N, C-alpha and C positions, 0 to 999 in steps of 0.2 A: 892649110884650111883654116887653122887657129886665127890667124891674121885676117882673112875675109870674114869670118864669124864676127871678130871684135870689132871690125869697120862696119859691119851691119848693126851691131849693138850700140855702137857710138852714132850711128845716123840716127836710130829711133830714138836715143835719149836726146838728140838735138832738135828733132822734128817738132815742129807746133802743133796744138790741138786742133786741126783742120775739121775733124769731124765734130768736134764739139760746136765749132764755129758756124759749120752748116746747120746743125739743129738747131742753135739758136735763132739761126735767120729763118728757117723753116718755121719753128715755133712761133717768132715774132710775125710772121705773114697771116699764118692760119689764126693767131689771135687777134691781129688786126682786122682780118676780114669777119671773122665771128662778131667782133665788137662793132663793126659798122652796120651788117645786116641786122645785127640784136637791137641797136639802137632804132633803126628804122622801123621795126616791127613794134618795138615797145612805144614808139611814137605813135602809130598809127592805133594801136590798141587805147592809148590813153586818150586821142582824139574822140575815138568812138564812145568811149567811157565817160569822158567830160560832156560831149553833145547829148547824150542817153539822158544822162542825169539833169542836164540844164533843161531838157524838153520836156521831161516829166515835171520839173518845178515850173516851168511857164504854165502846162496845163493846168495843173492846180491853181496855180495864180489866176489864170484865165477864166476859171470857173467861180472862183470865189468872188472875183469882181464884177460879175454879171448881176444886174439889179431884178432881172425877172428870170432866174437861173431855172426855178420850178416851172414856170409859167411857160417859158420859151420851149421846152422839151414836152410840155402837156399838148401847148396849142401847135407845136411843129413849126415855131416861127420865131426868128430873133429880132426883136424891137430896134429900132433906128438908135436909141441910145446905146443898146447892148454893141451894136455892130461899131458905133465909135470908140467904145471902151476897148473893144476887141482889137481895133485898127491900132489904137495906141499903145496897146500892149504888145504888139510884135513889130513896132517900130524898132528900129536899131539892130533886128536881127537878122538872119536870113531865112527865116520861114516863109516858104513860096506858095503855101498852099494850106488852108484850113476848111475842115468839113464838120457839119452837125448832123449826127445822126439819130434817128428816132430809135425805139425798141424793135420796130419791124425791120431795119436795116435799110430804112430810105433815108436819103441826104433831103433834108429840109432848108438846109442854108450852106453855101458855100462861097469861098473867095471868088471863085469862078461861076458865075450865075448860070452857065450852060451846063452845069455839072449836077442838076438836080434831078432826082429820082432815085430808084434801087442801086444799092452799092454792090459790085460784082463780088469782091471777094469777102462777103460780110461773113459768111460760114467759116473763115478763117478765125475771126474775132470774136464771134457769137457767145461761145461757152465760156471761155476764159473772160470776157466782158461782165458775163451775168454773175461770175463767181467773184467778182469785185478785183480783179486783176488789171494791172496796165499792161498791154501788149505792144511791144515794140519790133520793129522787123527793118533791116538794111535792103536796100534795092538800087539797082542802075538804071538812070533815066537820061535820055538824049537831050543835048542843049537846047533843041528846038521845043521841047515839052516844058522848058523851065521859064517861069516868068517871076522872077525874085521881086519882091516887095520893096526891100531895103536890103543893103549889105553892110557889114561892119567894115572897119578900117582895113585889116587884114585880108577880108575878102575882096576890097575894092583893089589892094596892092596885087593880089595874086589872081586876079580876073583875066588879064591877059595871057599869063601863063597857061591857066586852066584851059582857055579856050584853044591855046596852041597845041597843047601836050595831052589834053583828054579828050576823048571821043565821047564820053558820058560822065554824069556826074553820079556821085555816091549820096543817096538819099536816106535819111532816117525817118521811118513811119511810126509815129507812136498814137494808137488808140487809148483814151483815159475814160473809164467807165462812169455815166453819172445816174445817180440814185435819186428819186423823189421819195423822200420817206425811206421806207425798206423796198419800195419798188423800183426795179430796174427800168430806168427811163430812155435811156440812149446812151450815145458816146460822142466824144469830142475826137477828130483825129486830124492830126497834124504832120505837114511834109517839110522836112527840114534839110537843105542842101549843106552837107558838111564837108564837100570837097575842098573849099576853102580853108577851112581850119585844119583838115589833114594835111593839105600841101604846106601850110605855115609851119605844123607840128612837126611833120617830117623833116622839113628844111631846118628847124630848131634840133632834131634828133640827129641829122648828118653833121651839124657843126659839133654836138657833143662827140658823136662818134669820131669825127677827125681829131678831136682833142684827145680822146682816149687812145685811138690809134697810133696817134704821135707821141703820146706817153708812154705807150707799150715798146715801142720803137726805141724810144730814149732810154728805157730801162734796159732792154735787151743789148743795147749799145754800150751801155755802162757796164753791164755782166761780161760782155766780149773784151772790152778794153781791159778790165781787170784780168781775165784769163789770159788776154795776149801779153800784159806785162808780166804776169807770174810766170808764164812759159819762157820768155826771154831771160828772165832773172835764173830760173832753174837750169837753163841751157847753160847759162856762165858757170853757175856752180859746178854742173856736171862737167865742164870743160876743166875746171881748175882741178876737180877730184880726178879725174882720168890722167892728168899729167903728174899727179902725186902718186898714184897707182902704178904708171908706167915707170917711174924711178924705183918704185917698191919690188916690182916684178923684176926689173933687170937686176936689183942686187940679190934677188933669191933665187935667180934661174940657175946658177951653178948649183946651189944646195939642192933644188929639186931634181937636177939630173943625177947629183951623187945619191940621193935618195931613192930615186929610180933604178938606179944600177944596183944598190944594196936590196931594194925589194926583190929585183930579179933573181939575186943570187939566194936569198931567204928562200923565194918560191922554188927554185930548183932544188936547194935541199930539203923543203919541205914534200915536194914530190918525190925525191929519192927515198925520204923516210917514208911516206905513205906506201910506195911500191914494196919496200923492204917489207913493212909489216904486213901487207898484204900477202907477199910472198911466204912470209913465216907463218901466218894464219894458214896458209893453204897446204904448207908443208906438215904442219901439225895435224890437219884435218886428215891430210893424206896418209900419215903414219898412224892416227888413230884408226882409220878405217882400214889400213893393212893388218894391225894388230887385230881388230875386232875380225875381219875376213879370216885370218888365221887361226883365232881362237874358234870361231864357228867352224871352221873345216876340221880341226881336231875334234871338236864337240861332235860334230856329225859323223866322223869315222868312229868314235867312241859309242855313240849312241845305236849306230846301226849294227855294232859287234854286240852290244849289251842286249839291244832288241830282239836279234836272232836267236841268241843263246837263251833268252828269258822265255821266248815264245814257244819253243819245243816243250819244255816241262810244262807249260801251261796246258798244251795240248793234252799232255798226259792227265793233268788235274780234271781239266773238264770232261774227259772220257770217263775217268775214275768216278767222278760225281754222278754222272749219267749212269753208270751202272749200280753205285750204291744206291740211287734213287728208285731204280727199278726194281731192286731185290728186297729192301727194307722199308721203304716209305709206305707202303699201302700197309705192312704188318704193324710198324713200328711209328705211330704220328710222331713221336718225339724227335723223330730225324728229320723231319720237314726243314724246322727252322735252322738247324746246322747246315743241312745241304743247301739251303737258300742263301746262307751267307756266304758259302764256298762259291758258288755260281756268280752272285754280286762281286765278290773279290776278283773272281777270274775276270768277269767282264770288264771291272774297272782298271785291272792291270792290262788287260787286251786293248783298252782304249787309249793308255798310256802308251804302249807298245806302238799303237799306230801313229799316234802324234810324235813319237821320236823317229820312226820310220818316214814320216811325211817331212820331218825336218832334214832327215839325211838323205833323201832321195835326190838321186843324181842323174836319173835317166834324161835321154835327149827330148824335146819337146816335141808333141805330135801336132803339128800346126796343121788346121784346117779351116776353109773360109766357108762360113754359116752365117745365117741371120742371128745378129747379137742379140737383140731384144727378145726375140722369141727364145731363145737359147736360157736368157737370164730370167724370163718370166717363168719359163718351166722348173728351174732350179729353186725359184723361191716358192712356187707352189708345191714342191716336194719337200721341201724343208719345213715350210709352214705347217704341213700334216702331222711332222714330228714333234713340234713344240706346243708349249701349252696352248688351250683354246683360248685363255684370256687375252692372249698378245695379238693385235691387230696388226695388219699391213696396209702401207700405201706405196703404190708403185708410180714413178713419173718416168717413163723410157722415151728417150729423145734422139734416139738413132735412125728412126723412121726407116726401117726394113734394110738398113745400111749393112752389107756382108762384109764380113770382118774376118781376118786371118789370126788364129788364135789357137792354143791348147786348150780343149774344152775341159777335160779331166782335171787339170792341174788348178784351173780357174774356177772350176766347181768347188773344190777345196777350200780355195780362198773365200768365194762368196759363202759358204756354209759356215766356214769360221767367223766371219763377219757376223752373220744372223745368229748364229747360236751365242756368241760372246754378247750381242745385244739383248737377245732373250734372257740370260744368265745375270746380267748385270741388273735387269728389273723385275724378275719374278724368280730367280735362283732356277735350280734345277733338282729335280725330284723332291725329296724331304730338306732339301739342304736350303732353306729360304731366306734372304736377306732380311736385316734387322727392320728396315722400312720398305717394304714392297711399294713399287710404282703404281699410282692409280691411272687407271686407263693406258696400260702400257701400248706403247705404238712404235713399229719399225717403219722407217720410210726409206725405199730404195729407189735410187734413181741413176739414169745412165746418160751421158751426154758426150758430145765431141768439143774437144777444146784444143787450145795451140799444143798441149802435150799429147793429144791424140785420145784415145776412147778413155773415159773415166767413170769408176763405178763408185757410188757413195751409199753407205748405210748409216742412218742416222737413227738414235733413239731418245727416248726423252726420260731417261733413268736418272741415275744420281750424279753422273758425270766422273770425272777422274781428277785427282786432286793434282796439284802442280809438283808435288814431290813426285807422285808416282809417274806422271809423263815424262819425267826426265828418265825413267828406267822402264817405260813400258815396252820397248823392242829389245831389252835386252835377254838374252835366252836364261831360262830357268828362272825367270822373276814371273810371279803370279800373285794376285791378292786373293784367291779363290782358295776353298779348304779341300778342292780336288785338283788335278792336272798338274803338269810339271812346268808350265811358263814357255812351251816352245811353240804355240799355235800362232801369234802374231809373227815371231822370227819366220816361221816357215812360209806364212804367207808373203812376207816381204820377198823372201827369197823367190817365190813363183812370180810375183811381178818384175823381180830385177831380171830372171832369166827370160822375161818378156821384153827385156830391154826397157823398163818404166820403173815405177816405184810406188811407194806407199807412204801416206801420211795419216796423223791422227790428231784432231782437234777436240777440245772439250772444254765446257764452261761448268764449273763444278756446281751440282743442283740443277742442271738444266740438259743434261744427256752429253752424249759423245758423237762423233761422225768419224767413220773410217773410209778412206779413199785409197783406191788404187788406180793406176793409169797405165798405158802401154801404149807406143806409136800404132798408127793405122796400117803402115806398110811393114809387115812383121816378116823378115827373112828366116831362114833355115837356121837355127842357133843349136850348137852341140853344147851340153852341158860340160863342166869341167867338174873333175873330182872334188866333192865338198871336204 
């Protein structure tokens, strides 16, 4: 494969730049064609411009040389002497028709006597002539209608060509205004055949275009020759370089093979080290998890025993406080505050016992299939009624009436814990307020189905959790509150683990925290193990 690639590379290096040659050829042809037609067009325009200017000059010269200019247009008649002068002036030109028009548009003298009378197209000239403008117009006339008085030398040479190749002649019609004093008196109109000079100038333009096209082709041929010689020289250099490179490649082939073998050995060793490190890390994590589970199991047994032994005396204290309040509170108001403190202390201890029992609870899950979003919305509503009114709630439920198999009671404790923690982090609990309460405290609850299964997320916009506390947030007995024993989140984690799922906490300090729990959609009946 490498040999074939090398041969293809060598072939590409030795190839000549045919694409460049083709592009040069096409460019030369296009430029030559453009030059050819451009020169002909330019020649035609130059011929028209030349004849137009010359005819204007001739008309001015004719009027200036008439002896009776003013009288001729007043009398509508050209004198014999002026006719001779006019004839002498247009000798040597190819002017074939001359008209003298009065102010009314009537021809009172013509080089063709039978043309006297009103001028048919006088309306096309009248207004511009009265404004003192010279009017010129090109038109086409058949051979039979042209009676040339005289022809120049180049017209004589081109006469046979014109009659053979042109069905009609190109005529320049010029009307020059005549004023007697400041009064418009009429016009002199001349018809000039410019076909001959146009053919002659086009012939000259073709010669120039032929020369320019040849020059362009010559320049492009020179450029192509330079590219050709450069390509041949470059190919020779490439061949020499390839020979030197082949010798160098053969000398280094054995070194590369040995280096390749060494790299394979190093890669195998690196893979073994990576696998060993991964196994060691997995072993350490497993050991840490086993130790953590063992500690939590022992702690669960201890808390269950302590909670049971403490709850009975607390019941006696609550009953005694009730009896004391009935007997002495009405007659002795000073007993009210001590009794209130006793009841608050009992309630607080009872809450701690409930938290301990939740953590140590080991009963089997009571799985039941029900509409998850409806259940979650009810839990949120019931909990919101018990939290401060300043806290607002936002729900985004995404299971779309999905029926899910789960233990409603245990998951309710987990959701309530999430909501209570979020509220206490933002506005505190009772009289125990945070140093900087959160303005516009908001709790966002969402449910969704992800690759992990059913997910419940509770987010707040409170102070968040510091990086130091994030490392210990799930450790039993760790708490940042002035109340509680720090078993709430570990108990919630156990609930999701019993559902074959898990829990995670994310937070940005100063921007709030998010608690997320998840469990698989397909839950099977799971018997809890002793904690």
